[in-house]
N, C-alpha and C positions, 0 to 999 in steps of 0.2 A: 503495500499498499502506501508505503513510504517512498517507493521506487519511483510507482506510478504518479505520485505528489511531486517529484522534484523531477519528472519527465515533462510534468504539466506546467511546472513554472519555467523551463529551458525553453521550451516551447512557446510560452508566453512573453519571456524576454525575446526572444528571437523575431517574432510577429511584430513587438514594440519597435523594435531596432530595425526590422526590414521596412515600416511605416515609416518612420523616424528621417530614413534613408531615401526611400522614394518622396516624402514632403520635400526634403532638402532639395533632391533631382527636382521637383516641380518648381517650386523655389527658383533656382538657378536659369530654368529656363527663360526664366523672364528678367533677368539679370539683362544689363546692358553694359558690358565689360567691355566694351571695345570700339571705336567707328566703326558705324554700320553695322553694330550690333553682334551679336553672338555668331551670325553666321556670314558675317560680312557683307551684306545684301542690302542692308537697310529695311526688313522687312522683322517685325517682331512678332511672336506668336500667342498676344496675348490678346485676349479677345472680353474681360470683365471689365470694360470700360464702353462708358456715355459719350460718345460724340456730341448729341444736343446739350453737354454740360456748357460745350464751349460758349453758348449764346447768352449765357448768363455766368461769366466766369469768376472760379470761384480761388481768389491767390491765396494757397498756403501759407505762404513765405516770398522773398524779396530780398534778395542782397546782392553784394556789389564785391566783383573780384579784378584783378589784375587785367591790363585789355587783352584782348585777345580773341581767335574764332575760335579755338576747341569745341567739342560736343563734351556734354557731360560722360563719364563711362560709372558706372553704378553696379555695386556688387553688395546683394544685402541693403545694411542702411546707412550707406556708406558713399559718397557721389565724390569723384577727382575731376579734378580739371586744373587747364593749364593756363598761366597767363603771363604777361613779360615778365622775365625771369624768377618765375614764380609757378611751382607745382601746390595745390592746396586740394587739401580734403576735407568736405563738408558732413555734417547729419544731415542726408537726404530727408528726412521725414521735418526738421526745422529750421535747416538752411546755416546752424550755427558751424564756426570751424571748428575743425577737432585738430588739424595740423597745415604747417604753411613749413615748405621748403625752397630756400632762397638758394639761386643758381647762378654764376657769371656770364651776362651778356654782353653784347658792345652797346645794342640799344638803337642802332638806326633803320628808321625806314628802308624797307627795298619795295622798287617804285610804289612806295606812296600805300604801300603796306605795314602796319606797325603791329605790335603784339604777337602770340603764338599762334601756331597755324596748326600742329598736329596735335591729335588726341590721345591720352593717358589708354595703355591697355594693362589692363587690371588681371593676372593670372596666380592664383595660388593667394601666395601672400605676400606678392610682388606687383608692384607698379614700375612701368616703362614706359618712360615718356622721351620728347623729342624736341627740342628749342630750334628755333627758327635759324641760328646761328651752329649749330649742329650738336649742342650739348645732349647726351645722351645718358639718362640715368635710370640705375634700377632701386628702385625704393623700398623700405618696408612700410606695405600696403598699413601697419596699424600703426606706426608714430614718424613715417617720413622720412627715419634714417636711412641713408646713402648705404648700399651694398655693393654697388660698381658704378663707374662712371664713365664715360670715353667722349672725346670728342671728332666728329667724321671729320671737320679738317684738317686740324693737327695729327691724330691718330692715323687716319686711313687716307688722309691726300684726298678726299674727296671734294668736288668742287659744289660750291654752293649754288641749289637752284637761283631763278630771276627772284623768287618771292620770297627767299629762303628756305630752309626743309621744312618741306610742308607734310608727306607722307608718315603715317600712321605708324610707329611699329608695334610690328602682329610677330603672335608667339605659333607657333607648329609644333608640339614635342615638347623637345628638348632647346627646342632650336629658337632665335629671335629674328625676325629678317627686316630689312632697313630698306626704301627705295634711295639708295644713295650709288653716285659713281654709274657707268655705265648700263650696267644689267643689275645692279644691286648688293647687298653687303649681308652676309650671313654669321653670327654669332652663336655661344653657347649661350644658353639663358642664364643660368647660373652663376657665369662668371664673366661674361663679357668678350671671352677669348675668340679668336677668329677661327674659323670655319670656312669658308671662303670669301673674299672680295674683288668685286671688280678693280682694275687697272687702276693707279694712282694717276690722279692729276684730271677724272674723266666724269662728265656731267649724267647726273639726273636726273629723273622728273619729281614733279609734285604729288603724286596720284599714291594713294597707298597696293600695297602687294596685294594679289587678290588670289588663292588657294583654288586649285583644281586638281582633276585627277586624269593622266593621259598615260594609254597602255600600260595600265596596274603600278604608275610610277606618282609620288608626290608631286606635284609640280606648282609653280605660280609666275601669273603672269604679272612682268613690270614691266610700266609705264614708263619709257623713261622719256629723256628729252626731244629725242627725233625718232626715237620707234618704238613699239610695244614687243615685247619679247618673251616667250616663253624658257622659261629655265627650272632645272629639276633640283629639285628644294638641297638634296643631300650633297650633289657635288658642285651645284655651280654652273653646271654643263647644260650651253645654251642647245635649247632642243629646234627651233625657230624666231624667227624674226619677221616684222611686217615693219615698214618705213611709214613713218606719219607727225609731218613738225607742223606744229602751230605757230601763227603769228609770221614771225622771221627768224633765217639763221641765228643771225647772231641774238635773238632773243626767243628763244623756245617755253612754249608755254601749254605744253600736256600736262592740264591739270584734274579734271573730275576722273575717277576709280574705273577700269573697264568693265566689262558683266561678261562672264564665262560662265556659258551652258552649252550642255550638248554636243560637245567637240567645236563650240563657235566660240567667239569674243565679238561683244557689241562694243563700241566706242565712240566718243562723242567731244568735241571740245569744241574750244567757242574762237573771236576773233571771225565767225563765218568759214570755219575749216568745216563744220558738218560732223556729219555721221557716218558709222562703216560697221559691216557684218563680213566677219571675215571665218573662214574657215577653219580649224588648226588641228581636224583629227588626222590629217596624215603628216609626213616628214616636212613638208611645208606648208608657211600659211598662202593659205589663196581669197582672194576677196570674192566675194557673194555678192555685195553691194555697196555702193557709195553714193552718198546725196548730201544737201545742204538741208535737210526736214527738221535736222533737231541739232543744235548748237551750243553746247551747255558750254557756259566760260566756267564759274570754279562748281556748279553744284551737280553731284554724282546722281543718276538717274535710277528708277527701278524698274525693273521686270518683273511684272505679275501675268501668269497665266498666256503669255506668246505676247503680251503687248508691253513698249515704253513708254512711262511714264517720265516728263524732264521739263525743266526750265531753259526756254530756247533764247537767245539773244544776247547782249554786250550789254555793259554799265549804261553806255551812252547811249542805249538805243530802247526802243520798244520790247521791254520783255511778254512771253506769252508762256504757260504750263500746254504743252502737248502730249500726245498720246498716239504714238509710232505702233503698225505692226512689223514686229523685230525681224520676219520672215522675209520682208518685201521692201522695207524703208517707207511704206505708205502713212503720210498722216492721217490720224482717223477723226483729229479735230483739235482744235486751238483757240484758249479763250485769253485776255489780256490778264498779265501774271506780274506784279514787278519780280526782280531776280531777288532768292533768297537761297532755303533749302528744304529736302523734305524727306520723308519717310512713308513707313507702310505696315500699317496693322488692322488684322480682321478685314481685310477685300477692301481698304480705305486710304485715300492719303491723307497725311497731316503735311500740312504745306505753310512753311514762313516767309514772310518778304519781307523785303528790305525796309520796310517803314514800321514793321513788329507786330504787323497782322496774319492770326493764324487760319487756317482753312482746311475742314474737313471737307474731302470731295472722295465720292464715291469713285472707284476702280473700276468705271463700265467705259469700255472702247467704244460705244455706240453714239455718246454723248458725254458733254461735262455736266455733272450732276453734284452739287453742291449740298453737305449736308446739316455743315454749321460753322460758324466765323466768329471771330472776337479781333474788334480794330483797334490799334492804338494802344496794344499791352505793354510794346515798348516802342523806342524811335530810331530811327535810324544811327547804324548801320548795324540790321537782321542779317548776315549770311550765313548763320549756322545753321545744320539742319537741328529741326528739333528731336526730341527723346521722350516717347511714352515709356515708363516702365512703373509697372503695379498702380494703374489706377492714375497715374500723374504725368502729365505732361510740363517738363522742362525747356524754356525757350532763354536764350542767351542774344545779348547786344553785346556789339564789339569794347565799344564804350560810353561810359556814364558819365558821373559827376567827374571832374577833373582826371585823373589817370584811371579811371576803373571803370569794369562794364558790368552791365548790369546782370543778373539770372533771377529767373521769374520760374513759380512752380505752381502748377494748378491742377484744382482737383477733378478729374473727368471719371470718376470711379463709379460706378453701378450701384 
């Protein structure tokens, strides 16, 4: 009888542990631990939110952070953000500061852009950040102490892109990948030791590396300054390359991330360059189609159910939110929308524009269908993509009073 009771207690304990583990896994799937979310595609798995709550916005908290454009990275009740010369950790529930790590940076604006660009990446107990001048840090997520740090310019002789280093660090297994140099840089995430690197003195692009599988191998699409390339993660071997240069040879500006799917890659860049679909299923990259139907300046588009949604235009011209059929490049619809950033959740787009307005739009390829909106929550410049995490939307503007940028958390829970 005693043995039976002991067995029952053991089984009960195992059941509780299993349930706790499943609960933790369920919670983790709604974290937003890096640029463009856990899957790197700008799409949240979250469904327990109410878009129409935006019609009467409920501000949970509002705070100031150092100037910059990075998206909030969130894990549990901790929110991480970069600003000029600073990495900060806030309590996501009330916006109060947990810690602040300051690092050296020269401070001169590049091409009129001031402040940090890359978003932190949270992995386990570490936070990886990249400053505009190339200061790369691995910090303790709990208290902000430095585990290791490098500088892309002095340690790897990587040339700084036009707007400064902008691609966010991304983790793959035990590795950390950076868009630096011709085709990237790979380090051991625990120590910062080099695994492979682009040749010294070469220039990279502004996009964040994007993972994909090809021929059973783990690969990464690296959008450099003059081409997009497929790289084998383990070795740094170049698998394919497709030339793509935006703006001018002396000022290359490949900024938005590529979108990789089904043996193909979609790219779109600004300054009227346009977009293209490239087949990467074979040994060489081959063009499927190319047109000017979607020319995204800074904002990365979203791919949903065979359609791409993105912000078309340039800073000095009229902008539109557009929907393209990815197989053909055909415009399905377009509507006026100031430039900004976007993400998706539960079949809906969440769009923030430059004026600090926010819109929820149904991801419908047949027509623009607005569900809810809130105007004037922040003022210019709101270029940063919004984040939805556990029923809260976070939006950021570059700069508020004096040398700080504003961050707002809004309740849209059901």
